[in-house]
Every structure is written in C-alpha cells, then in structure tokens.
N, CA, C and O of each residue as an XYZ file, in Angstrom:
812
protein
N     -10.944      6.608     12.472
C     -10.443      7.382     11.333
C      -9.372      6.589     10.591
O      -8.445      6.054     11.198
N      -9.515      6.525      9.288
C      -8.534      5.801      8.475
C      -7.330      6.695      8.183
O      -7.477      7.898      7.969
N      -6.154      6.103      8.176
C      -4.931      6.839      7.842
C      -4.425      6.438      6.463
O      -4.758      5.360      5.969
N      -3.624      7.295      5.838
C      -3.066      6.968      4.521
C      -1.873      6.019      4.636
O      -0.757      6.336      4.224
N      -2.143      4.857      5.203
C      -1.126      3.829      5.384
C      -1.602      2.547      4.735
O      -2.731      2.112      4.962
N      -0.742      1.937      3.925
C      -1.046      0.638      3.325
C      -0.193     -0.408      4.030
O       1.036     -0.331      4.014
N      -0.846     -1.378      4.644
C      -0.122     -2.473      5.295
C       0.273     -3.503      4.247
O      -0.565     -3.966      3.474
N       1.545     -3.855      4.226
C       2.076     -4.827      3.265
C       2.362     -6.121      4.024
O       3.343     -6.211      4.763
N       1.504     -7.120      3.838
C       1.589     -8.360      4.621
C       2.345     -9.441      3.848
O       1.788    -10.488      3.516
N       3.606     -9.175      3.571
C       4.399    -10.135      2.797
C       4.705    -11.373      3.639
O       5.302    -11.278      4.711
N       4.285    -12.538      3.133
C       4.532    -13.787      3.837
C       3.379    -14.256      4.700
O       3.463    -15.320      5.312
N       2.294    -13.477      4.761
C       1.154    -13.870      5.586
C       0.522    -15.153      5.033
O       0.519    -15.378      3.823
N      -0.006    -15.980      5.918
C      -0.688    -17.213      5.508
C      -2.193    -17.021      5.610
O      -2.651    -16.141      6.339
N      -2.970    -17.827      4.895
C      -4.433    -17.680      4.962
C      -4.991    -17.770      6.375
O      -5.943    -17.060      6.702
N      -4.426    -18.619      7.214
C      -4.951    -18.764      8.576
C      -4.677    -17.531      9.427
O      -5.439    -17.227     10.345
N      -3.594    -16.822      9.126
C      -3.268    -15.600      9.868
C      -4.031    -14.391      9.337
O      -4.265    -13.432     10.072
N      -4.412    -14.432      8.082
C      -4.852    -13.238      7.368
C      -6.020    -12.530      8.041
O      -5.983    -11.311      8.208
N      -7.050    -13.264      8.429
C      -8.252    -12.622      8.974
C      -7.996    -11.962     10.325
O      -8.368    -10.802     10.501
N      -7.374    -12.653     11.294
C      -7.124    -11.961     12.568
C      -6.149    -10.792     12.449
O      -6.305     -9.790     13.147
N      -5.161    -10.901     11.587
C      -4.241     -9.779     11.397
C      -4.972     -8.604     10.757
O      -4.765     -7.454     11.142
N      -5.813     -8.891      9.794
C      -6.620     -7.845      9.158
C      -7.476     -7.128     10.203
O      -7.582     -5.901     10.194
N      -8.077     -7.896     11.089
C      -8.920     -7.307     12.141
C      -8.108     -6.398     13.052
O      -8.570     -5.321     13.428
N      -6.896     -6.826     13.411
C      -6.042     -6.016     14.287
C      -5.646     -4.711     13.607
O      -5.611     -3.660     14.247
N      -5.348     -4.775     12.318
C      -4.966     -3.575     11.578
C      -6.131     -2.582     11.503
O      -5.954     -1.382     11.712
N      -7.313     -3.103     11.204
C      -8.490     -2.234     11.100
C      -8.766     -1.567     12.442
O      -9.061     -0.373     12.499
N      -8.672     -2.336     13.518
C      -8.929     -1.788     14.853
C      -7.953     -0.667     15.181
O      -8.311      0.302     15.849
N      -6.709     -0.805     14.703
C      -5.693      0.222     14.963
C      -5.881      1.462     14.095
O      -5.345      2.523     14.413
N      -6.636      1.340     13.003
C      -6.862      2.486     12.126
C      -6.195      2.378     10.770
O      -6.099      3.363     10.038
N      -5.726      1.167     10.428
C      -5.120      0.929      9.112
C      -6.111      0.120      8.289
O      -6.375     -1.044      8.589
N      -6.660      0.745      7.246
C      -7.752      0.111      6.509
C      -7.432     -0.092      5.023
O      -8.332     -0.284      4.205
N      -6.148     -0.048      4.690
C      -5.717     -0.402      3.329
C      -4.680     -1.501      3.492
O      -3.642     -1.308      4.125
N      -4.977     -2.651      2.913
C      -4.176     -3.837      3.208
C      -3.889     -4.604      1.922
O      -4.801     -4.920      1.158
N      -2.617     -4.896      1.696
C      -2.238     -5.684      0.526
C      -1.517     -6.957      0.948
O      -0.728     -6.967      1.893
N      -1.810     -8.021      0.223
C      -1.082     -9.283      0.369
C      -0.206     -9.447     -0.873
O      -0.735     -9.701     -1.955
N       1.109     -9.309     -0.753
C       1.971     -9.506     -1.916
C       1.799    -10.913     -2.489
O       1.652    -11.884     -1.747
N       1.818    -11.006     -3.810
C       1.530    -12.288     -4.451
C       2.667    -13.291     -4.328
O       2.518    -14.434     -4.761
N       3.808    -12.895     -3.745
C       4.851    -13.877     -3.458
C       4.746    -14.385     -2.018
O       5.717    -14.884     -1.450
N       3.555    -14.249     -1.443
C       3.239    -14.834     -0.141
C       2.624    -16.221     -0.357
O       2.223    -16.542     -1.475
N       2.542    -17.044      0.689
C       1.918    -18.362      0.542
C       0.409    -18.243      0.276
O      -0.293    -17.566      1.027
N      -0.088    -18.882     -0.767
C      -1.530    -18.885     -1.085
C      -2.156    -17.496     -0.975
O      -3.132    -17.319     -0.246
N      -1.616    -16.520     -1.679
C      -2.075    -15.137     -1.487
C      -3.538    -14.920     -1.854
O      -4.235    -14.143     -1.202
N      -4.002    -15.599     -2.887
C      -5.385    -15.372     -3.313
C      -6.372    -15.888     -2.265
O      -7.439    -15.307     -2.067
N      -6.010    -16.974     -1.603
C      -6.837    -17.506     -0.514
C      -6.888    -16.498      0.632
O      -7.954    -16.240      1.192
N      -5.727    -15.927      0.979
C      -5.688    -14.928      2.050
C      -6.553    -13.726      1.706
O      -7.307    -13.232      2.545
N      -6.441    -13.256      0.461
C      -7.218    -12.091      0.031
C      -8.707    -12.384      0.121
O      -9.474    -11.558      0.615
N      -9.122    -13.557     -0.355
C     -10.550    -13.891     -0.329
C     -11.074    -13.959      1.103
O     -12.160    -13.459      1.397
N     -10.304    -14.574      1.982
C     -10.749    -14.677      3.374
C     -10.888    -13.301      4.011
O     -11.853    -13.042      4.729
N      -9.933    -12.425      3.752
C      -9.992    -11.081      4.328
C     -11.156    -10.287      3.744
O     -11.846     -9.568      4.468
N     -11.372    -10.415      2.451
C     -12.478     -9.696      1.815
C     -13.812    -10.191      2.363
O     -14.696     -9.394      2.676
N     -13.952    -11.508      2.476
C     -15.213    -12.066      2.978
C     -15.520    -11.584      4.390
O     -16.678    -11.341      4.730
N     -14.489    -11.447      5.207
C     -14.692    -11.107      6.619
C     -14.679     -9.594      6.856
O     -15.428     -9.093      7.694
N     -13.828     -8.863      6.118
C     -13.606     -7.449      6.443
C     -13.712     -6.517      5.228
O     -13.316     -5.354      5.304
N     -14.234     -7.014      4.131
C     -14.270     -6.216      2.910
C     -15.091     -4.944      3.001
O     -14.893     -4.021      2.212
N     -16.015     -4.885      3.959
C     -16.819     -3.671      4.124
C     -16.076     -2.593      4.908
O     -16.430     -1.415      4.862
N     -15.043     -3.019      5.627
C     -14.359     -2.088      6.525
C     -12.964     -1.699      6.061
O     -12.336     -0.822      6.654
N     -12.474     -2.341      5.010
C     -11.106     -2.066      4.566
C     -10.998     -2.231      3.059
O     -11.775     -2.957      2.439
N     -10.016     -1.543      2.481
C      -9.673     -1.698      1.068
C      -8.600     -2.781      0.999
O      -7.460     -2.559      1.408
N      -8.962     -3.943      0.485
C      -8.104     -5.122      0.536
C      -7.744     -5.544     -0.879
O      -8.582     -5.510     -1.780
N      -6.489     -5.942     -1.067
C      -6.081     -6.391     -2.390
C      -4.706     -7.012     -2.370
O      -4.286     -7.598     -1.372
N      -4.006     -6.877     -3.489
C      -2.741     -7.580     -3.676
C      -1.611     -6.615     -3.975
O      -1.816     -5.542     -4.542
N      -0.404     -7.025     -3.577
C       0.811     -6.326     -3.947
C       1.692     -7.225     -4.795
O       1.409     -8.411     -4.965
N       2.759     -6.652     -5.323
C       3.669     -7.377     -6.224
C       2.882     -7.996     -7.375
O       3.106     -9.147     -7.751
N       1.955     -7.211     -7.929
C       1.126     -7.671     -9.046
C       1.830     -7.314    -10.354
O       2.049     -6.140    -10.653
N       2.179     -8.336    -11.125
C       3.006     -8.134    -12.311
C       2.314     -8.455    -13.627
O       2.815     -8.083    -14.688
N       1.167     -9.140    -13.582
C       0.514     -9.560    -14.825
C      -0.981     -9.245    -14.795
O      -1.581     -9.078    -13.733
N      -1.558     -9.169    -15.988
C      -2.999     -8.942    -16.076
C      -3.773    -10.167    -15.586
O      -4.886    -10.023    -15.081
N      -3.208    -11.363    -15.724
C      -3.865    -12.568    -15.187
C      -4.025    -12.460    -13.676
O      -5.063    -12.821    -13.122
N      -2.984    -11.959    -13.018
C      -3.062    -11.791    -11.562
C      -4.107    -10.740    -11.185
O      -4.818    -10.898    -10.193
N      -4.200     -9.681    -11.966
C      -5.234     -8.672    -11.725
C      -6.610     -9.329    -11.753
O      -7.449     -9.079    -10.887
N      -6.829    -10.172    -12.763
C      -8.115    -10.860    -12.896
C      -8.413    -11.770    -11.717
O      -9.549    -11.833    -11.248
N      -7.404    -12.470    -11.239
C      -7.609    -13.375    -10.102
C      -7.930    -12.599     -8.828
O      -8.784    -13.013     -8.043
N      -7.252    -11.480     -8.623
C      -7.548    -10.655     -7.458
C      -8.994    -10.158     -7.513
O      -9.698    -10.152     -6.503
N      -9.425     -9.744     -8.702
C     -10.806     -9.286     -8.871
C     -11.790    -10.409     -8.545
O     -12.824    -10.167     -7.922
N     -11.475    -11.627     -8.960
C     -12.353    -12.765     -8.670
C     -12.465    -13.026     -7.169
O     -13.497    -13.495     -6.688
N     -11.402    -12.720     -6.438
C     -11.406    -12.909     -4.981
C     -12.143    -11.782     -4.261
O     -12.364    -11.850     -3.052
N     -12.520    -10.751     -5.003
C     -13.204     -9.619     -4.402
C     -12.290     -8.483     -3.992
O     -12.735     -7.523     -3.363
N     -11.009     -8.582     -4.343
C     -10.060     -7.531     -4.005
C     -10.363     -6.235     -4.728
O     -10.944     -6.241     -5.813
N      -9.969     -5.128     -4.127
C     -10.241     -3.800     -4.700
C      -8.988     -2.956     -4.880
O      -9.071     -1.797     -5.287
N      -7.816     -3.539     -4.576
C      -6.576     -2.766     -4.575
C      -5.479     -3.563     -5.274
O      -5.247     -4.730     -4.958
N      -4.806     -2.917     -6.232
C      -3.687     -3.539     -6.938
C      -2.464     -2.640     -6.787
O      -2.466     -1.484     -7.211
N      -1.419     -3.195     -6.172
C      -0.167     -2.468     -5.971
C       0.950     -3.240     -6.665
O       1.041     -4.460     -6.533
N       1.791     -2.533     -7.395
C       2.886     -3.172     -8.131
C       4.214     -2.518     -7.772
O       4.243     -1.370     -7.329
N       5.311     -3.245     -7.961
C       6.625     -2.631     -7.756
C       7.093     -1.859     -8.974
O       8.097     -1.148     -8.924
N       6.352     -2.005    -10.080
C       6.766     -1.402    -11.346
C       5.586     -0.697    -12.009
O       4.460     -0.733    -11.514
N       5.870     -0.066    -13.120
C       4.869      0.710    -13.856
C       4.594      0.003    -15.185
O       5.358      0.151    -16.139
N       3.504     -0.762    -15.245
C       3.168     -1.571    -16.421
C       1.803     -1.132    -16.941
O       0.791     -1.272    -16.255
N       1.788     -0.605    -18.151
C       0.541     -0.089    -18.718
C      -0.563     -1.129    -18.712
O      -1.706     -0.815    -18.381
N      -0.239     -2.363    -19.072
C      -1.267     -3.409    -19.166
C      -1.892     -3.693    -17.804
O      -3.103     -3.885    -17.696
N      -1.061     -3.718    -16.772
C      -1.567     -3.992    -15.425
C      -2.455     -2.842    -14.937
O      -3.513     -3.073    -14.351
N      -2.020     -1.610    -15.183
C      -2.813     -0.453    -14.751
C      -4.163     -0.430    -15.463
O      -5.200     -0.250    -14.825
N      -4.153     -0.608    -16.765
C      -5.401     -0.567    -17.540
C      -6.330     -1.706    -17.125
O      -7.534     -1.497    -16.976
N      -5.784     -2.905    -16.939
C      -6.598     -4.046    -16.517
C      -7.206     -3.801    -15.137
O      -8.350     -4.175    -14.877
N      -6.437     -3.175    -14.266
C      -6.918     -2.874    -12.916
C      -8.091     -1.912    -12.960
O      -9.108     -2.133    -12.304
N      -7.949     -0.845    -13.735
C      -9.016      0.153    -13.810
C     -10.237     -0.410    -14.533
O     -11.371     -0.090    -14.175
N     -10.013     -1.241    -15.541
C     -11.129     -1.869    -16.257
C     -11.938     -2.753    -15.313
O     -13.154     -2.878    -15.456
N     -11.253     -3.363    -14.350
C     -11.919     -4.242    -13.381
C     -12.526     -3.474    -12.212
O     -13.125     -4.073    -11.318
N     -12.374     -2.139    -12.215
C     -12.978     -1.324    -11.181
C     -12.216     -1.287     -9.872
O     -12.798     -1.029     -8.819
N     -10.911     -1.544     -9.932
C     -10.082     -1.558     -8.725
C      -9.145     -0.359     -8.700
O      -8.937      0.303     -9.717
N      -8.582     -0.087     -7.525
C      -7.590      0.978     -7.400
C      -6.224      0.488     -7.875
O      -5.822     -0.640     -7.589
N      -5.523      1.348     -8.598
C      -4.207      1.019     -9.152
C      -3.133      1.896     -8.538
O      -3.201      3.123     -8.611
N      -2.127      1.248     -7.922
C      -0.997      1.962     -7.320
C       0.298      1.345     -7.842
O       0.868      0.471     -7.188
N       0.769      1.781     -9.001
C       2.007      1.240     -9.562
C       3.250      1.839     -8.913
O       3.227      2.961     -8.406
N       4.313      1.082     -8.939
C       5.589      1.558     -8.436
C       6.290      2.424     -9.474
O       6.412      2.037    -10.636
N       6.748      3.592     -9.052
C       7.419      4.535     -9.958
C       8.647      5.118     -9.255
O       8.760      5.090     -8.029
N       9.552      5.641    -10.064
C      10.758      6.266     -9.512
C      11.077      7.582    -10.211
O      11.539      8.531     -9.578
N      10.832      7.635    -11.509
C      11.225      8.810    -12.293
C      10.000      9.646    -12.686
O       8.877      9.142    -12.666
N      10.211     10.914    -13.042
C       9.093     11.714    -13.539
C       8.406     11.068    -14.743
O       7.182     11.119    -14.863
N       9.189     10.466    -15.626
C       8.592      9.801    -16.798
C       7.619      8.722    -16.364
O       6.500      8.649    -16.871
N       8.044      7.877    -15.420
C       7.157      6.808    -14.947
C       5.927      7.376    -14.247
O       4.824      6.850    -14.397
N       6.118      8.446    -13.484
C       4.978      9.071    -12.808
C       3.916      9.508    -13.805
O       2.732      9.218    -13.632
N       4.345     10.203    -14.845
C       3.383     10.720    -15.813
C       2.769      9.610    -16.665
O       1.598      9.691    -17.039
N       3.549      8.579    -16.973
C       2.994      7.446    -17.714
C       1.923      6.752    -16.880
O       0.852      6.422    -17.391
N       2.206      6.532    -15.608
C       1.238      5.866    -14.737
C      -0.059      6.661    -14.647
O      -1.146      6.088    -14.714
N       0.051      7.963    -14.497
C      -1.139      8.805    -14.415
C      -1.898      8.805    -15.734
O      -3.129      8.788    -15.742
N      -1.180      8.824    -16.839
C      -1.817      8.811    -18.161
C      -2.662      7.555    -18.352
O      -3.732      7.597    -18.960
N      -2.163      6.435    -17.823
C      -2.863      5.154    -17.986
C      -3.965      4.944    -16.961
O      -4.693      3.953    -17.029
N      -4.099      5.876    -15.998
C      -5.245      5.813    -15.093
C      -4.948      5.461    -13.655
O      -5.875      5.192    -12.892
N      -3.685      5.453    -13.255
C      -3.341      5.100    -11.869
C      -4.038      6.033    -10.881
O      -4.149      7.237    -11.115
N      -4.504      5.457     -9.778
C      -5.151      6.250     -8.721
C      -4.130      7.012     -7.895
O      -4.415      8.095     -7.383
N      -2.945      6.443     -7.768
C      -1.888      7.071     -7.000
C      -0.548      6.490     -7.384
O      -0.476      5.496     -8.106
N       0.505      7.104     -6.905
C       1.867      6.693     -7.248
C       2.562      6.117     -6.022
O       2.533      6.703     -4.940
N       3.180      4.973     -6.211
C       3.970      4.348     -5.150
C       5.438      4.598     -5.475
O       6.001      3.953     -6.360
N       6.049      5.521     -4.767
C       7.475      5.777     -4.974
C       8.251      4.629     -4.333
O       8.248      4.465     -3.113
N       8.910      3.845     -5.169
C       9.582      2.639     -4.664
C      10.872      2.370     -5.435
O      10.896      2.431     -6.664
N      11.957      2.069     -4.689
C      12.082      2.237     -3.241
C      12.323      3.696     -2.875
O      13.222      4.350     -3.405
N      11.505      4.183     -1.965
C      11.547      5.602     -1.622
C      12.891      6.013     -1.028
O      13.297      7.170     -1.139
N      13.576      5.063     -0.400
C      14.867      5.392      0.216
C      15.886      5.858     -0.822
O      16.793      6.624     -0.497
N      15.745      5.405     -2.058
C      16.677      5.828     -3.110
C      16.382      7.253     -3.572
O      17.304      8.033     -3.811
N      15.111      7.588     -3.695
C      14.741      8.926     -4.155
C      14.867      9.948     -3.025
O      15.317     11.074     -3.236
N      14.462      9.536     -1.826
C      14.570     10.411     -0.667
C      13.515     11.499     -0.641
O      12.886     11.769     -1.664
N      13.307     12.129      0.506
C      12.324     13.208      0.606
C      12.584     14.347     -0.381
O      11.641     14.906     -0.941
N      13.850     14.692     -0.596
C      14.140     15.784     -1.538
C      13.714     15.427     -2.950
O      13.260     16.288     -3.703
N      13.860     14.154     -3.312
C      13.446     13.706     -4.640
C      11.945     13.808     -4.827
O      11.470     14.257     -5.870
N      11.204     13.393     -3.821
C       9.744     13.505     -3.893
C       9.327     14.969     -3.998
O       8.428     15.317     -4.764
N       9.983     15.809     -3.226
C       9.646     17.237     -3.247
C       9.873     17.824     -4.635
O       9.079     18.633     -5.115
N      10.965     17.409     -5.276
C      11.277     17.932     -6.613
C      10.270     17.456     -7.650
O       9.824     18.234     -8.494
N       9.911     16.172     -7.586
C       8.944     15.631     -8.553
C       7.560     16.226     -8.322
O       6.831     16.503     -9.274
N       7.205     16.419     -7.070
C       5.887     16.982     -6.744
C       5.661     18.312     -7.460
O       4.530     18.630     -7.829
N       6.715     19.084     -7.659
C       6.589     20.408     -8.265
C       6.018     20.352     -9.673
O       5.453     21.334    -10.154
N       6.163     19.194    -10.347
C       5.681     19.108    -11.725
C       4.469     18.192    -11.875
O       3.900     18.106    -12.963
N       4.065     17.512    -10.815
C       2.912     16.610    -10.898
C       1.604     17.404    -10.887
O       1.550     18.509    -10.347
N       0.546     16.838    -11.485
C      -0.757     17.513    -11.429
C      -1.197     17.704     -9.977
O      -0.956     16.830     -9.144
N      -1.837     18.832     -9.662
C      -2.322     19.054     -8.299
C      -3.233     17.909     -7.859
O      -4.051     17.413     -8.635
N      -3.077     17.503     -6.612
C      -3.934     16.453     -6.078
C      -3.422     15.042     -6.288
O      -4.022     14.090     -5.789
N      -2.317     14.886     -7.021
C      -1.761     13.544     -7.228
C      -1.366     12.925     -5.890
O      -0.652     13.538     -5.096
N      -1.835     11.714     -5.655
C      -1.505     11.001     -4.422
C      -0.155     10.301     -4.573
O       0.042      9.494     -5.481
N       0.763     10.623     -3.674
C       2.118     10.071     -3.728
C       2.417      9.371     -2.403
O       2.428      9.997     -1.343
N       2.659      8.060     -2.484
C       2.975      7.279     -1.297
C       4.438      6.852     -1.348
O       4.940      6.430     -2.389
N       5.110      6.968     -0.212
C       6.499      6.536     -0.092
C       6.527      5.112      0.461
O       5.918      4.826      1.492
N       7.231      4.231     -0.227
C       7.306      2.831      0.188
C       8.761      2.372      0.127
O       9.419      2.479     -0.907
N       9.240      1.867      1.243
C      10.630      1.418      1.300
C      11.522      2.519      1.851
O      12.002      3.371      1.103
N      11.740      2.499      3.152
C      12.561      3.537      3.770
C      11.778      4.573      4.536
O      12.362      5.455      5.166
N      10.447      4.478      4.489
C       9.609      5.403      5.254
C       8.966      4.646      6.401
O       8.504      3.518      6.231
N       8.937      5.274      7.574
C       8.357      4.596      8.721
C       8.196      5.525      9.900
O       8.305      6.744      9.771
N       7.933      4.930     11.061
C       7.583      5.696     12.257
C       8.636      6.731     12.632
O       8.302      7.795     13.152
N       9.895      6.427     12.373
C      10.956      7.334     12.812
C      11.170      8.516     11.866
O      11.886      9.459     12.204
N      10.557      8.467     10.690
C      10.790      9.587      9.759
C       9.533     10.034      9.005
O       9.639     10.716      7.985
N       8.342      9.657      9.496
C       7.106     10.127      8.863
C       7.121     11.639      8.666
O       6.756     12.136      7.600
N       7.542     12.363      9.691
C       7.480     13.824      9.641
C       8.311     14.385      8.487
O       7.894     15.329      7.817
N       9.479     13.804      8.262
C      10.353     14.272      7.189
C       9.701     14.067      5.827
O       9.732     14.950      4.970
N       9.112     12.893      5.641
C       8.462     12.603      4.358
C       7.220     13.464      4.152
O       6.983     13.969      3.055
N       6.431     13.627      5.208
C       5.230     14.454      5.089
C       5.601     15.897      4.759
O       4.926     16.546      3.960
N       6.665     16.396      5.369
C       7.113     17.759      5.083
C       7.576     17.904      3.637
O       7.545     18.995      3.068
N       8.010     16.780      3.047
C       8.459     16.794      1.646
C       7.303     16.538      0.686
O       7.521     16.392     -0.517
N       6.057     16.482      1.208
C       4.816     16.400      0.434
C       4.336     14.986      0.151
O       3.437     14.814     -0.673
N       4.898     13.954      0.801
C       4.327     12.612      0.671
C       2.923     12.612      1.264
O       2.681     13.228      2.301
N       1.996     11.915      0.597
C       0.610     11.847      1.076
C       0.377     10.660      2.003
O      -0.510     10.697      2.855
N       1.170      9.612      1.839
C       0.953      8.410      2.635
C       2.118      7.458      2.477
O       3.143      7.791      1.882
N       1.939      6.258      3.025
C       3.058      5.331      3.127
C       2.592      3.882      2.992
O       1.476      3.532      3.376
N       3.466      3.058      2.443
C       3.287      1.622      2.500
C       4.259      1.081      3.535
O       5.448      1.397      3.497
N       3.761      0.269      4.458
C       4.581     -0.225      5.567
C       4.572     -1.754      5.556
O       3.513     -2.381      5.598
N       5.758     -2.337      5.499
C       5.870     -3.786      5.425
C       6.308     -4.423      6.723
O       5.503     -4.595      7.637
N       7.592     -4.779      6.811
C       8.083     -5.580      7.929
C       7.995     -4.869      9.273
O       8.035     -5.530     10.311
N       7.877     -3.555      9.287
C       7.701     -2.849     10.553
C       6.326     -3.127     11.166
O       6.116     -2.925     12.362
N       5.388     -3.597     10.324
C       4.066     -3.985     10.809
C       3.935     -5.502     10.956
O       3.472     -6.013     11.976
N       4.354     -6.195      9.909
C       4.187     -7.648      9.909
C       5.363     -8.329      9.228
O       5.838     -7.878      8.185
N       5.821     -9.404      9.820
C       6.719    -10.330      9.143
C       6.442    -11.721      9.697
O       6.008    -11.856     10.841
N       6.685    -12.742      8.911
C       6.368    -14.103      9.351
C       7.003    -14.414     10.708
O       8.170    -14.113     10.955
N       6.200    -15.023     11.573
C       6.689    -15.383     12.897
C       6.171    -14.488     14.004
O       6.191    -14.878     15.171
N       5.706    -13.289     13.661
C       5.152    -12.400     14.682
C       3.790    -12.917     15.140
O       3.014    -13.442     14.340
N       3.512    -12.766     16.423
C       2.209    -13.164     16.948
C       1.172    -12.100     16.604
O       1.517    -10.974     16.247
N      -0.105    -12.474     16.717
C      -1.184    -11.511     16.469
C      -1.051    -10.317     17.419
O      -1.255     -9.168     17.025
N      -0.704    -10.614     18.683
C      -0.571     -9.540     19.669
C       0.539     -8.572     19.281
O       0.396     -7.361     19.449
N       1.652     -9.103     18.759
C       2.761     -8.247     18.343
C       2.363     -7.364     17.167
O       2.714     -6.185     17.122
N       1.633     -7.935     16.221
C       1.183     -7.157     15.068
C       0.239     -6.040     15.528
O       0.316     -4.910     15.045
N      -0.646     -6.374     16.464
C      -1.595     -5.375     16.964
C      -0.864     -4.209     17.625
O      -1.217     -3.051     17.403
N       0.146     -4.506     18.431
C       0.915     -3.455     19.095
C       1.666     -2.616     18.067
O       1.679     -1.388     18.148
N       2.290     -3.282     17.102
C       3.024     -2.554     16.065
C       2.089     -1.628     15.280
O       2.450     -0.496     14.958
N       0.895     -2.118     14.979
C      -0.057     -1.313     14.210
C      -0.479     -0.074     14.997
O      -0.535      1.025     14.443
N      -0.776     -0.247     16.282
C      -1.174      0.905     17.111
C      -0.034      1.911     17.237
O      -0.254      3.121     17.179
N       1.185      1.401     17.411
C       2.344      2.290     17.513
C       2.581      3.043     16.209
O       2.935      4.222     16.223
N       2.385      2.356     15.078
C       2.595      2.984     13.778
C       1.576      4.097     13.555
O       1.928      5.179     13.086
N       0.326      3.835     13.886
C      -0.719      4.844     13.734
C      -0.448      6.042     14.641
O      -0.624      7.190     14.233
N      -0.019      5.767     15.873
C       0.288      6.857     16.802
C       1.429      7.718     16.272
O       1.395      8.944     16.383
N       2.442      7.068     15.693
C       3.572      7.817     15.133
C       3.133      8.663     13.941
O       3.569      9.804     13.784
N       2.257      8.088     13.095
C       1.757      8.860     11.956
C       0.944     10.060     12.437
O       1.122     11.179     11.957
N       0.053      9.807     13.390
C      -0.802     10.903     13.881
C       0.037     12.037     14.461
O      -0.254     13.212     14.236
N       1.073     11.679     15.207
C       1.934     12.698     15.814
C       2.631     13.519     14.736
O       2.699     14.745     14.823
N       3.154     12.825     13.709
C       3.848     13.529     12.633
C       2.894     14.419     11.848
O       3.237     15.548     11.501
N       1.689     13.909     11.567
C       0.717     14.668     10.784
C       0.223     15.888     11.559
O       0.005     16.951     10.979
N       0.050     15.731     12.857
C      -0.437     16.846     13.682
C       0.599     17.944     13.855
O       0.261     19.092     14.143
N       1.869     17.580     13.677
C       2.936     18.565     13.843
C       3.168     19.395     12.591
O       3.920     20.370     12.623
N       2.540     19.026     11.503
C       2.745     19.776     10.253
C       2.191     21.184     10.345
O       2.280     21.947      9.383
C-alpha cells in the first residue's frame, strides 16, 4: 500500500539513486523526488525511472524554471515539486502531463496555484505555518484539495498534522542525507511508514 509521503532525496548521487529508490518502494514510499541542487539530478531521475518507473511516481524537486520542467520530462519523470509558486512552472508541468506540487504559504498562493492547475499544495516551510495555520487555510480551500506539509513534519508529529487536516508529507533528511548507507535508508523508510500508519490509524 502506498502512503501519502514524498521522499526528498537531496544530495543523492546517480549510483545511489536506484538502490535507494528500491528500498523506499519496498517500505511503502512510492513518491520520490530528486531536488535539482543534487549532484547530476537528471541522471539520477532517469536511472530511477528506467528501473522503477512502473512502481513509483518519480520526478524532481526544487524546480524553478520551465527549462528544468522540460528536462525532467525528457528523463521520463512524472512529478514536479517546487519551493515556490510560479505560474510558468505549473503550466509547463501540466502541459507536459506531469504532476505539479508548488510550494505555497499564504491563501493567495494556494488559490493561485490551484487556478493554474496544481495537483496539490506543498505547504513550505510547514513549521512556520504550523498545524493551526493549515487548519485555518483548509476552511476556505476547495473540497478535496491535497495539502502536504513539508519542513517540520515527521514521525514524531504526524498525528498532530493529520488532525489539522494535512493529507500527506514531504520527508527529507529524516529519510535520506548524504553519507547514509542503503541499509540505514531502508530502516529509516520502514520506521517512517510505521509511524505514519500508526498516526493515520489513530485518527
């Protein structure tokens, strides 16, 4: 079963990408982004798509330009995540047939992102808005809007965010950071999924 968790593999290298992707999928995390400020990110994305593209939604994070959207599409990526809300990036992403998850903070940005076709909203950094902030914004968003908390959400507070109406989460260094072994990433991924399942089941 897939969970509403996006793994953020900032700093991953092409040689690590495929085995780490496999470990994440095995643990139940099937949405994976390689931030474009990682080493050779497009190579990593292509390798993961070639090996695991049927089993996971793979793409890029920290996507700031339409040129980058095009390159991700050429690599076979299906997911575009940004730290900001840029109309050109969202429109280019949807035109290319990929999922768009722009970073937003304010109600204005939320509604602009949805107007331009975003599939979901990445509240970033979520630690600044907090669960109460998400709860307040949710009251005015269209029903069914997918809201993911990124930055400040994790295993120790999934329950709090879920109770405040967050739909999912982006998880970075708690899952992967440069220097971790494949075995460590696998354990972290299983622990993260277990923590999410426990929080979701308690709702």
